[in-house]
PyMOL Python script that loads the backbone (N, CA, C, O; Angstrom):
from pymol import cmd

cmd.read_pdbstr("""\
ATOM      1  N   MET A   1       0.857  -1.175   0.000  1.00  0.00           N
ATOM      2  CA  MET A   1       0.000   0.000   0.000  1.00  0.00           C
ATOM      3  C   MET A   1       0.904   1.240   0.000  1.00  0.00           C
ATOM      4  O   MET A   1       1.839   1.341   0.794  1.00  0.00           O
ATOM      5  N   ASP A   2       0.610   2.163  -0.892  1.00  0.00           N
ATOM      6  CA  ASP A   2       1.432   3.372  -0.905  1.00  0.00           C
ATOM      7  C   ASP A   2       0.977   4.350   0.182  1.00  0.00           C
ATOM      8  O   ASP A   2      -0.120   4.234   0.728  1.00  0.00           O
ATOM      9  N   LYS A   3       1.846   5.309   0.476  1.00  0.00           N
ATOM     10  CA  LYS A   3       1.604   6.245   1.576  1.00  0.00           C
ATOM     11  C   LYS A   3       0.340   7.073   1.364  1.00  0.00           C
ATOM     12  O   LYS A   3      -0.402   7.311   2.317  1.00  0.00           O
ATOM     13  N   TYR A   4       0.080   7.517   0.133  1.00  0.00           N
ATOM     14  CA  TYR A   4      -1.101   8.337  -0.130  1.00  0.00           C
ATOM     15  C   TYR A   4      -2.386   7.572   0.202  1.00  0.00           C
ATOM     16  O   TYR A   4      -3.268   8.100   0.879  1.00  0.00           O
ATOM     17  N   ASN A   5      -2.487   6.337  -0.271  1.00  0.00           N
ATOM     18  CA  ASN A   5      -3.690   5.547   0.001  1.00  0.00           C
ATOM     19  C   ASN A   5      -3.836   5.215   1.477  1.00  0.00           C
ATOM     20  O   ASN A   5      -4.950   5.084   1.985  1.00  0.00           O
ATOM     21  N   PHE A   6      -2.706   5.080   2.164  1.00  0.00           N
ATOM     22  CA  PHE A   6      -2.755   4.829   3.601  1.00  0.00           C
ATOM     23  C   PHE A   6      -3.287   6.052   4.346  1.00  0.00           C
ATOM     24  O   PHE A   6      -4.122   5.927   5.243  1.00  0.00           O
ATOM     25  N   LEU A   7      -2.796   7.236   3.968  1.00  0.00           N
ATOM     26  CA  LEU A   7      -3.191   8.464   4.658  1.00  0.00           C
ATOM     27  C   LEU A   7      -4.545   8.999   4.205  1.00  0.00           C
ATOM     28  O   LEU A   7      -5.198   9.730   4.950  1.00  0.00           O
ATOM     29  N   HIS A   8      -4.972   8.647   3.006  1.00  0.00           N
ATOM     30  CA  HIS A   8      -6.234   9.149   2.452  1.00  0.00           C
ATOM     31  C   HIS A   8      -7.087   7.996   1.942  1.00  0.00           C
ATOM     32  O   HIS A   8      -7.310   7.878   0.738  1.00  0.00           O
ATOM     33  N   PRO A   9      -7.567   7.144   2.848  1.00  0.00           N
ATOM     34  CA  PRO A   9      -8.349   5.996   2.386  1.00  0.00           C
ATOM     35  C   PRO A   9      -9.709   6.437   1.836  1.00  0.00           C
ATOM     36  O   PRO A   9     -10.291   7.416   2.302  1.00  0.00           O
ATOM     37  N   HIS A  10     -10.192   5.718   0.864  1.00  0.00           N
ATOM     38  CA  HIS A  10     -11.516   5.952   0.308  1.00  0.00           C
ATOM     39  C   HIS A  10     -12.290   4.649   0.351  1.00  0.00           C
ATOM     40  O   HIS A  10     -11.772   3.591  -0.007  1.00  0.00           O
ATOM     41  N   SER A  11     -13.524   4.735   0.789  1.00  0.00           N
ATOM     42  CA  SER A  11     -14.375   3.559   0.842  1.00  0.00           C
ATOM     43  C   SER A  11     -15.087   3.376  -0.485  1.00  0.00           C
ATOM     44  O   SER A  11     -15.246   4.322  -1.257  1.00  0.00           O
ATOM     45  N   ARG A  12     -15.501   2.181  -0.733  1.00  0.00           N
ATOM     46  CA  ARG A  12     -16.250   1.843  -1.941  1.00  0.00           C
ATOM     47  C   ARG A  12     -17.608   2.544  -1.909  1.00  0.00           C
ATOM     48  O   ARG A  12     -18.167   2.761  -0.834  1.00  0.00           O
ATOM     49  N   TYR A  13     -18.136   2.896  -3.071  1.00  0.00           N
ATOM     50  CA  TYR A  13     -19.445   3.551  -3.159  1.00  0.00           C
ATOM     51  C   TYR A  13     -20.517   2.502  -3.395  1.00  0.00           C
ATOM     52  O   TYR A  13     -20.408   1.698  -4.321  1.00  0.00           O
ATOM     53  N   TYR A  14     -21.565   2.503  -2.553  1.00  0.00           N
ATOM     54  CA  TYR A  14     -22.616   1.496  -2.636  1.00  0.00           C
ATOM     55  C   TYR A  14     -23.987   2.061  -3.006  1.00  0.00           C
ATOM     56  O   TYR A  14     -24.932   1.287  -3.165  1.00  0.00           O
ATOM     57  N   GLY A  15     -24.130   3.367  -3.147  1.00  0.00           N
ATOM     58  CA  GLY A  15     -25.430   3.967  -3.429  1.00  0.00           C
ATOM     59  C   GLY A  15     -25.836   3.829  -4.883  1.00  0.00           C
ATOM     60  O   GLY A  15     -25.169   3.158  -5.670  1.00  0.00           O
ATOM     61  N   ASP A  16     -26.954   4.484  -5.230  1.00  0.00           N
ATOM     62  CA  ASP A  16     -27.410   4.530  -6.617  1.00  0.00           C
ATOM     63  C   ASP A  16     -26.355   5.277  -7.416  1.00  0.00           C
ATOM     64  O   ASP A  16     -26.030   6.425  -7.113  1.00  0.00           O
ATOM     65  N   PHE A  17     -25.821   4.618  -8.441  1.00  0.00           N
ATOM     66  CA  PHE A  17     -24.720   5.244  -9.169  1.00  0.00           C
ATOM     67  C   PHE A  17     -25.219   6.266 -10.180  1.00  0.00           C
ATOM     68  O   PHE A  17     -25.991   5.960 -11.089  1.00  0.00           O
ATOM     69  N   THR A  18     -24.754   7.471  -9.988  1.00  0.00           N
ATOM     70  CA  THR A  18     -24.800   8.520 -10.994  1.00  0.00           C
ATOM     71  C   THR A  18     -23.458   9.225 -10.858  1.00  0.00           C
ATOM     72  O   THR A  18     -22.854   9.183  -9.787  1.00  0.00           O
ATOM     73  N   PRO A  19     -22.982   9.864 -11.903  1.00  0.00           N
ATOM     74  CA  PRO A  19     -21.712  10.575 -11.764  1.00  0.00           C
ATOM     75  C   PRO A  19     -21.754  11.616 -10.637  1.00  0.00           C
ATOM     76  O   PRO A  19     -20.768  11.807  -9.926  1.00  0.00           O
ATOM     77  N   GLU A  20     -22.903  12.285 -10.481  1.00  0.00           N
ATOM     78  CA  GLU A  20     -23.031  13.306  -9.443  1.00  0.00           C
ATOM     79  C   GLU A  20     -22.934  12.698  -8.050  1.00  0.00           C
ATOM     80  O   GLU A  20     -22.236  13.226  -7.184  1.00  0.00           O
ATOM     81  N   ASN A  21     -23.639  11.580  -7.831  1.00  0.00           N
ATOM     82  CA  ASN A  21     -23.580  10.904  -6.530  1.00  0.00           C
ATOM     83  C   ASN A  21     -22.166  10.439  -6.225  1.00  0.00           C
ATOM     84  O   ASN A  21     -21.686  10.571  -5.100  1.00  0.00           O
ATOM     85  N   PHE A  22     -21.506   9.894  -7.238  1.00  0.00           N
ATOM     86  CA  PHE A  22     -20.154   9.378  -7.060  1.00  0.00           C
ATOM     87  C   PHE A  22     -19.182  10.499  -6.682  1.00  0.00           C
ATOM     88  O   PHE A  22     -18.376  10.338  -5.766  1.00  0.00           O
ATOM     89  N   VAL A  23     -19.256  11.623  -7.376  1.00  0.00           N
ATOM     90  CA  VAL A  23     -18.370  12.755  -7.083  1.00  0.00           C
ATOM     91  C   VAL A  23     -18.677  13.329  -5.704  1.00  0.00           C
ATOM     92  O   VAL A  23     -17.759  13.649  -4.949  1.00  0.00           O
ATOM     93  N   PHE A  24     -19.971  13.463  -5.366  1.00  0.00           N
ATOM     94  CA  PHE A  24     -20.303  13.989  -4.046  1.00  0.00           C
ATOM     95  C   PHE A  24     -19.811  13.060  -2.950  1.00  0.00           C
ATOM     96  O   PHE A  24     -19.335  13.523  -1.913  1.00  0.00           O
ATOM     97  N   ASN A  25     -19.919  11.767  -3.165  1.00  0.00           N
ATOM     98  CA  ASN A  25     -19.414  10.810  -2.181  1.00  0.00           C
ATOM     99  C   ASN A  25     -17.912  10.978  -1.978  1.00  0.00           C
ATOM    100  O   ASN A  25     -17.431  10.922  -0.846  1.00  0.00           O
ATOM    101  N   ALA A  26     -17.174  11.181  -3.056  1.00  0.00           N
ATOM    102  CA  ALA A  26     -15.728  11.407  -2.942  1.00  0.00           C
ATOM    103  C   ALA A  26     -15.459  12.697  -2.162  1.00  0.00           C
ATOM    104  O   ALA A  26     -14.554  12.741  -1.329  1.00  0.00           O
ATOM    105  N   ASN A  27     -16.242  13.747  -2.429  1.00  0.00           N
ATOM    106  CA  ASN A  27     -16.088  15.007  -1.697  1.00  0.00           C
ATOM    107  C   ASN A  27     -16.400  14.816  -0.214  1.00  0.00           C
ATOM    108  O   ASN A  27     -15.715  15.373   0.645  1.00  0.00           O
ATOM    109  N   LEU A  28     -17.420  14.038   0.081  1.00  0.00           N
ATOM    110  CA  LEU A  28     -17.797  13.775   1.468  1.00  0.00           C
ATOM    111  C   LEU A  28     -16.703  13.009   2.199  1.00  0.00           C
ATOM    112  O   LEU A  28     -16.404  13.305   3.356  1.00  0.00           O
ATOM    113  N   GLN A  29     -16.107  12.032   1.535  1.00  0.00           N
ATOM    114  CA  GLN A  29     -15.019  11.276   2.159  1.00  0.00           C
ATOM    115  C   GLN A  29     -13.799  12.161   2.395  1.00  0.00           C
ATOM    116  O   GLN A  29     -13.128  12.039   3.420  1.00  0.00           O
ATOM    117  N   GLU A  30     -13.516  13.044   1.455  1.00  0.00           N
ATOM    118  CA  GLU A  30     -12.394  13.968   1.629  1.00  0.00           C
ATOM    119  C   GLU A  30     -12.663  14.919   2.797  1.00  0.00           C
ATOM    120  O   GLU A  30     -11.761  15.196   3.587  1.00  0.00           O
ATOM    121  N   PHE A  31     -13.898  15.420   2.910  1.00  0.00           N
ATOM    122  CA  PHE A  31     -14.291  16.272   4.032  1.00  0.00           C
ATOM    123  C   PHE A  31     -14.052  15.540   5.346  1.00  0.00           C
ATOM    124  O   PHE A  31     -13.461  16.089   6.276  1.00  0.00           O
ATOM    125  N   SER A  32     -14.511  14.314   5.412  1.00  0.00           N
ATOM    126  CA  SER A  32     -14.371  13.518   6.634  1.00  0.00           C
ATOM    127  C   SER A  32     -12.905  13.338   7.014  1.00  0.00           C
ATOM    128  O   SER A  32     -12.536  13.470   8.181  1.00  0.00           O
ATOM    129  N   SER A  33     -12.086  13.041   6.036  1.00  0.00           N
ATOM    130  CA  SER A  33     -10.657  12.846   6.292  1.00  0.00           C
ATOM    131  C   SER A  33     -10.001  14.126   6.798  1.00  0.00           C
ATOM    132  O   SER A  33      -9.216  14.090   7.746  1.00  0.00           O
ATOM    133  N   LYS A  34     -10.318  15.248   6.172  1.00  0.00           N
ATOM    134  CA  LYS A  34      -9.720  16.518   6.581  1.00  0.00           C
ATOM    135  C   LYS A  34     -10.192  16.943   7.970  1.00  0.00           C
ATOM    136  O   LYS A  34      -9.404  17.468   8.756  1.00  0.00           O
ATOM    137  N   VAL A  35     -11.462  16.722   8.276  1.00  0.00           N
ATOM    138  CA  VAL A  35     -11.972  17.047   9.613  1.00  0.00           C
ATOM    139  C   VAL A  35     -11.251  16.198  10.659  1.00  0.00           C
ATOM    140  O   VAL A  35     -10.929  16.685  11.743  1.00  0.00           O
ATOM    141  N   ASN A  36     -11.002  14.954  10.339  1.00  0.00           N
ATOM    142  CA  ASN A  36     -10.268  14.084  11.256  1.00  0.00           C
ATOM    143  C   ASN A  36      -8.870  14.644  11.531  1.00  0.00           C
ATOM    144  O   ASN A  36      -8.449  14.715  12.685  1.00  0.00           O
ATOM    145  N   TYR A  37      -8.150  15.041  10.479  1.00  0.00           N
ATOM    146  CA  TYR A  37      -6.815  15.620  10.667  1.00  0.00           C
ATOM    147  C   TYR A  37      -6.877  16.896  11.506  1.00  0.00           C
ATOM    148  O   TYR A  37      -6.074  17.085  12.419  1.00  0.00           O
ATOM    149  N   ILE A  38      -7.820  17.756  11.195  1.00  0.00           N
ATOM    150  CA  ILE A  38      -7.934  19.028  11.926  1.00  0.00           C
ATOM    151  C   ILE A  38      -8.222  18.763  13.403  1.00  0.00           C
ATOM    152  O   ILE A  38      -7.622  19.389  14.277  1.00  0.00           O
ATOM    153  N   SER A  39      -9.132  17.844  13.676  1.00  0.00           N
ATOM    154  CA  SER A  39      -9.455  17.565  15.076  1.00  0.00           C
ATOM    155  C   SER A  39      -8.260  16.965  15.816  1.00  0.00           C
ATOM    156  O   SER A  39      -8.053  17.251  16.995  1.00  0.00           O
ATOM    157  N   CYS A  40      -7.483  16.144  15.136  1.00  0.00           N
ATOM    158  CA  CYS A  40      -6.269  15.597  15.759  1.00  0.00           C
ATOM    159  C   CYS A  40      -5.247  16.697  16.030  1.00  0.00           C
ATOM    160  O   CYS A  40      -4.609  16.705  17.083  1.00  0.00           O
ATOM    161  N   LEU A  41      -5.087  17.624  15.086  1.00  0.00           N
ATOM    162  CA  LEU A  41      -4.159  18.731  15.292  1.00  0.00           C
ATOM    163  C   LEU A  41      -4.607  19.625  16.452  1.00  0.00           C
ATOM    164  O   LEU A  41      -3.781  20.112  17.223  1.00  0.00           O
ATOM    165  N   GLU A  42      -5.897  19.831  16.566  1.00  0.00           N
ATOM    166  CA  GLU A  42      -6.418  20.655  17.671  1.00  0.00           C
ATOM    167  C   GLU A  42      -6.224  19.927  18.997  1.00  0.00           C
ATOM    168  O   GLU A  42      -5.818  20.539  19.984  1.00  0.00           O
ATOM    169  N   THR A  43      -6.506  18.647  19.028  1.00  0.00           N
ATOM    170  CA  THR A  43      -6.364  17.873  20.254  1.00  0.00           C
ATOM    171  C   THR A  43      -4.918  17.836  20.737  1.00  0.00           C
ATOM    172  O   THR A  43      -4.654  17.846  21.939  1.00  0.00           O
ATOM    173  N   SER A  44      -3.976  17.793  19.775  1.00  0.00           N
ATOM    174  CA  SER A  44      -2.566  17.734  20.159  1.00  0.00           C
ATOM    175  C   SER A  44      -1.959  19.111  20.420  1.00  0.00           C
ATOM    176  O   SER A  44      -0.778  19.216  20.751  1.00  0.00           O
ATOM    177  N   GLY A  45      -2.757  20.160  20.273  1.00  0.00           N
ATOM    178  CA  GLY A  45      -2.277  21.498  20.571  1.00  0.00           C
ATOM    179  C   GLY A  45      -1.592  22.202  19.416  1.00  0.00           C
ATOM    180  O   GLY A  45      -1.033  23.284  19.598  1.00  0.00           O
ATOM    181  N   LYS A  46      -1.624  21.614  18.239  1.00  0.00           N
ATOM    182  CA  LYS A  46      -0.988  22.229  17.068  1.00  0.00           C
ATOM    183  C   LYS A  46      -1.861  23.329  16.461  1.00  0.00           C
ATOM    184  O   LYS A  46      -1.348  24.225  15.789  1.00  0.00           O
ATOM    185  N   LEU A  47      -3.151  23.269  16.688  1.00  0.00           N
ATOM    186  CA  LEU A  47      -4.103  24.293  16.241  1.00  0.00           C
ATOM    187  C   LEU A  47      -4.911  24.759  17.439  1.00  0.00           C
ATOM    188  O   LEU A  47      -5.208  23.975  18.341  1.00  0.00           O
ATOM    189  N   SER A  48      -5.262  26.020  17.445  1.00  0.00           N
ATOM    190  CA  SER A  48      -6.155  26.503  18.504  1.00  0.00           C
ATOM    191  C   SER A  48      -7.573  26.037  18.175  1.00  0.00           C
ATOM    192  O   SER A  48      -7.878  25.732  17.022  1.00  0.00           O
ATOM    193  N   PRO A  49      -8.436  25.984  19.187  1.00  0.00           N
ATOM    194  CA  PRO A  49      -9.821  25.614  18.918  1.00  0.00           C
ATOM    195  C   PRO A  49     -10.474  26.529  17.875  1.00  0.00           C
ATOM    196  O   PRO A  49     -11.252  26.060  17.044  1.00  0.00           O
ATOM    197  N   GLN A  50     -10.167  27.809  17.913  1.00  0.00           N
ATOM    198  CA  GLN A  50     -10.764  28.745  16.944  1.00  0.00           C
ATOM    199  C   GLN A  50     -10.261  28.472  15.529  1.00  0.00           C
ATOM    200  O   GLN A  50     -11.036  28.517  14.573  1.00  0.00           O
ATOM    201  N   GLU A  51      -8.950  28.185  15.392  1.00  0.00           N
ATOM    202  CA  GLU A  51      -8.399  27.862  14.068  1.00  0.00           C
ATOM    203  C   GLU A  51      -9.038  26.584  13.520  1.00  0.00           C
ATOM    204  O   GLU A  51      -9.387  26.512  12.342  1.00  0.00           O
ATOM    205  N   ALA A  52      -9.184  25.587  14.378  1.00  0.00           N
ATOM    206  CA  ALA A  52      -9.800  24.329  13.959  1.00  0.00           C
ATOM    207  C   ALA A  52     -11.248  24.570  13.536  1.00  0.00           C
ATOM    208  O   ALA A  52     -11.690  24.065  12.504  1.00  0.00           O
ATOM    209  N   PHE A  53     -11.974  25.337  14.328  1.00  0.00           N
ATOM    210  CA  PHE A  53     -13.364  25.643  13.995  1.00  0.00           C
ATOM    211  C   PHE A  53     -13.446  26.361  12.651  1.00  0.00           C
ATOM    212  O   PHE A  53     -14.274  26.012  11.809  1.00  0.00           O
ATOM    213  N   ASP A  54     -12.598  27.354  12.449  1.00  0.00           N
ATOM    214  CA  ASP A  54     -12.622  28.126  11.201  1.00  0.00           C
ATOM    215  C   ASP A  54     -12.308  27.245   9.994  1.00  0.00           C
ATOM    216  O   ASP A  54     -12.944  27.371   8.947  1.00  0.00           O
ATOM    217  N   GLN A  55     -11.337  26.363  10.138  1.00  0.00           N
ATOM    218  CA  GLN A  55     -10.999  25.475   9.020  1.00  0.00           C
ATOM    219  C   GLN A  55     -12.126  24.501   8.710  1.00  0.00           C
ATOM    220  O   GLN A  55     -12.439  24.257   7.545  1.00  0.00           O
ATOM    221  N   ILE A  56     -12.733  23.946   9.747  1.00  0.00           N
ATOM    222  CA  ILE A  56     -13.841  23.011   9.531  1.00  0.00           C
ATOM    223  C   ILE A  56     -15.043  23.739   8.939  1.00  0.00           C
ATOM    224  O   ILE A  56     -15.736  23.196   8.079  1.00  0.00           O
ATOM    225  N   LYS A  57     -15.289  24.948   9.391  1.00  0.00           N
ATOM    226  CA  LYS A  57     -16.392  25.738   8.839  1.00  0.00           C
ATOM    227  C   LYS A  57     -16.170  26.000   7.350  1.00  0.00           C
ATOM    228  O   LYS A  57     -17.106  25.912   6.556  1.00  0.00           O
ATOM    229  N   ARG A  58     -14.930  26.322   6.971  1.00  0.00           N
ATOM    230  CA  ARG A  58     -14.594  26.563   5.562  1.00  0.00           C
ATOM    231  C   ARG A  58     -14.800  25.281   4.739  1.00  0.00           C
ATOM    232  O   ARG A  58     -15.342  25.330   3.635  1.00  0.00           O
ATOM    233  N   LEU A  59     -14.367  24.146   5.277  1.00  0.00           N
ATOM    234  CA  LEU A  59     -14.561  22.871   4.589  1.00  0.00           C
ATOM    235  C   LEU A  59     -16.051  22.551   4.441  1.00  0.00           C
ATOM    236  O   LEU A  59     -16.483  22.049   3.403  1.00  0.00           O
ATOM    237  N   TRP A  60     -16.832  22.847   5.487  1.00  0.00           N
ATOM    238  CA  TRP A  60     -18.275  22.592   5.444  1.00  0.00           C
ATOM    239  C   TRP A  60     -18.937  23.423   4.344  1.00  0.00           C
ATOM    240  O   TRP A  60     -19.797  22.926   3.617  1.00  0.00           O
ATOM    241  N   LYS A  61     -18.537  24.677   4.226  1.00  0.00           N
ATOM    242  CA  LYS A  61     -19.102  25.529   3.177  1.00  0.00           C
ATOM    243  C   LYS A  61     -18.760  24.985   1.795  1.00  0.00           C
ATOM    244  O   LYS A  61     -19.590  25.026   0.887  1.00  0.00           O
ATOM    245  N   GLN A  62     -17.544  24.476   1.633  1.00  0.00           N
ATOM    246  CA  GLN A  62     -17.154  23.883   0.353  1.00  0.00           C
ATOM    247  C   GLN A  62     -17.988  22.643   0.051  1.00  0.00           C
ATOM    248  O   GLN A  62     -18.428  22.446  -1.082  1.00  0.00           O
ATOM    249  N   LEU A  63     -18.207  21.805   1.068  1.00  0.00           N
ATOM    250  CA  LEU A  63     -19.013  20.598   0.876  1.00  0.00           C
ATOM    251  C   LEU A  63     -20.456  20.960   0.547  1.00  0.00           C
ATOM    252  O   LEU A  63     -21.077  20.348  -0.322  1.00  0.00           O
ATOM    253  N   LYS A  64     -20.978  21.949   1.243  1.00  0.00           N
ATOM    254  CA  LYS A  64     -22.348  22.397   0.999  1.00  0.00           C
ATOM    255  C   LYS A  64     -22.501  22.925  -0.431  1.00  0.00           C
ATOM    256  O   LYS A  64     -23.495  22.638  -1.096  1.00  0.00           O
ATOM    257  N   ALA A  65     -21.516  23.697  -0.901  1.00  0.00           N
ATOM    258  CA  ALA A  65     -21.548  24.210  -2.277  1.00  0.00           C
ATOM    259  C   ALA A  65     -21.469  23.056  -3.275  1.00  0.00           C
ATOM    260  O   ALA A  65     -22.132  23.074  -4.312  1.00  0.00           O
ATOM    261  N   SER A  66     -20.659  22.063  -2.955  1.00  0.00           N
ATOM    262  CA  SER A  66     -20.544  20.883  -3.809  1.00  0.00           C
ATOM    263  C   SER A  66     -21.882  20.159  -3.912  1.00  0.00           C
ATOM    264  O   SER A  66     -22.289  19.749  -4.999  1.00  0.00           O
ATOM    265  N   LYS A  67     -22.561  20.004  -2.783  1.00  0.00           N
ATOM    266  CA  LYS A  67     -23.866  19.344  -2.781  1.00  0.00           C
ATOM    267  C   LYS A  67     -24.858  20.132  -3.614  1.00  0.00           C
ATOM    268  O   LYS A  67     -25.603  19.563  -4.412  1.00  0.00           O
ATOM    269  N   LYS A  68     -24.864  21.439  -3.425  1.00  0.00           N
ATOM    270  CA  LYS A  68     -25.798  22.283  -4.170  1.00  0.00           C
ATOM    271  C   LYS A  68     -25.539  22.178  -5.672  1.00  0.00           C
ATOM    272  O   LYS A  68     -26.473  22.071  -6.466  1.00  0.00           O
ATOM    273  N   GLU A  69     -24.277  22.209  -6.047  1.00  0.00           N
ATOM    274  CA  GLU A  69     -23.915  22.152  -7.464  1.00  0.00           C
ATOM    275  C   GLU A  69     -24.216  20.788  -8.083  1.00  0.00           C
ATOM    276  O   GLU A  69     -24.690  20.707  -9.216  1.00  0.00           O
ATOM    277  N   LEU A  70     -23.939  19.722  -7.340  1.00  0.00           N
ATOM    278  CA  LEU A  70     -24.068  18.378  -7.893  1.00  0.00           C
ATOM    279  C   LEU A  70     -25.454  17.764  -7.752  1.00  0.00           C
ATOM    280  O   LEU A  70     -25.894  17.022  -8.631  1.00  0.00           O
ATOM    281  N   LEU A  71     -26.146  18.062  -6.659  1.00  0.00           N
ATOM    282  CA  LEU A  71     -27.353  17.306  -6.342  1.00  0.00           C
ATOM    283  C   LEU A  71     -28.636  18.111  -6.268  1.00  0.00           C
ATOM    284  O   LEU A  71     -29.705  17.513  -6.156  1.00  0.00           O
ATOM    285  N   SER A  72     -28.590  19.424  -6.324  1.00  0.00           N
ATOM    286  CA  SER A  72     -29.808  20.205  -6.079  1.00  0.00           C
ATOM    287  C   SER A  72     -30.792  20.203  -7.240  1.00  0.00           C
ATOM    288  O   SER A  72     -31.990  20.362  -7.009  1.00  0.00           O
ATOM    289  N   ASP A  73     -30.342  20.031  -8.472  1.00  0.00           N
ATOM    290  CA  ASP A  73     -31.230  20.107  -9.616  1.00  0.00           C
ATOM    291  C   ASP A  73     -31.818  18.766 -10.024  1.00  0.00           C
ATOM    292  O   ASP A  73     -32.464  18.656 -11.066  1.00  0.00           O
ATOM    293  N   ARG A  74     -31.597  17.763  -9.214  1.00  0.00           N
ATOM    294  CA  ARG A  74     -32.101  16.426  -9.553  1.00  0.00           C
ATOM    295  C   ARG A  74     -33.566  16.307  -9.189  1.00  0.00           C
ATOM    296  O   ARG A  74     -33.990  16.795  -8.141  1.00  0.00           O
ATOM    297  N   PRO A  75     -34.346  15.658 -10.049  1.00  0.00           N
ATOM    298  CA  PRO A  75     -35.750  15.415  -9.695  1.00  0.00           C
ATOM    299  C   PRO A  75     -35.851  14.406  -8.567  1.00  0.00           C
ATOM    300  O   PRO A  75     -35.008  13.513  -8.477  1.00  0.00           O
ATOM    301  N   PRO A  76     -36.850  14.513  -7.704  1.00  0.00           N
ATOM    302  CA  PRO A  76     -36.990  13.533  -6.610  1.00  0.00           C
ATOM    303  C   PRO A  76     -37.295  12.152  -7.157  1.00  0.00           C
ATOM    304  O   PRO A  76     -37.895  12.014  -8.223  1.00  0.00           O
ATOM    305  N   ASN A  77     -36.872  11.115  -6.409  1.00  0.00           N
ATOM    306  CA  ASN A  77     -37.112   9.717  -6.839  1.00  0.00           C
ATOM    307  C   ASN A  77     -38.521   9.316  -6.632  1.00  0.00           C
ATOM    308  O   ASN A  77     -38.891   8.182  -6.938  1.00  0.00           O
TER     309      ASN A  77
END
""", "prot")
cmd.dss("prot")
cmd.show_as("cartoon", "prot")
cmd.util.cbc("prot")
cmd.orient("prot")
């Protein structure tokens, strides 16, 4: 296993496959991974609680924009 895959694991996608769902799932997994790193840095004292909050808030806004762009115009099932 190479270092990148070890540090940035991605789970298999099991939902209804559409390109939009697949891309959003990848974005969601990346969000989760980055939040994990930020929380570890905050816990170890490398980031202040405010810095960690600000970074997670910025990531959340990016994820929310991704959802809006990829999934908002889809007709309901």
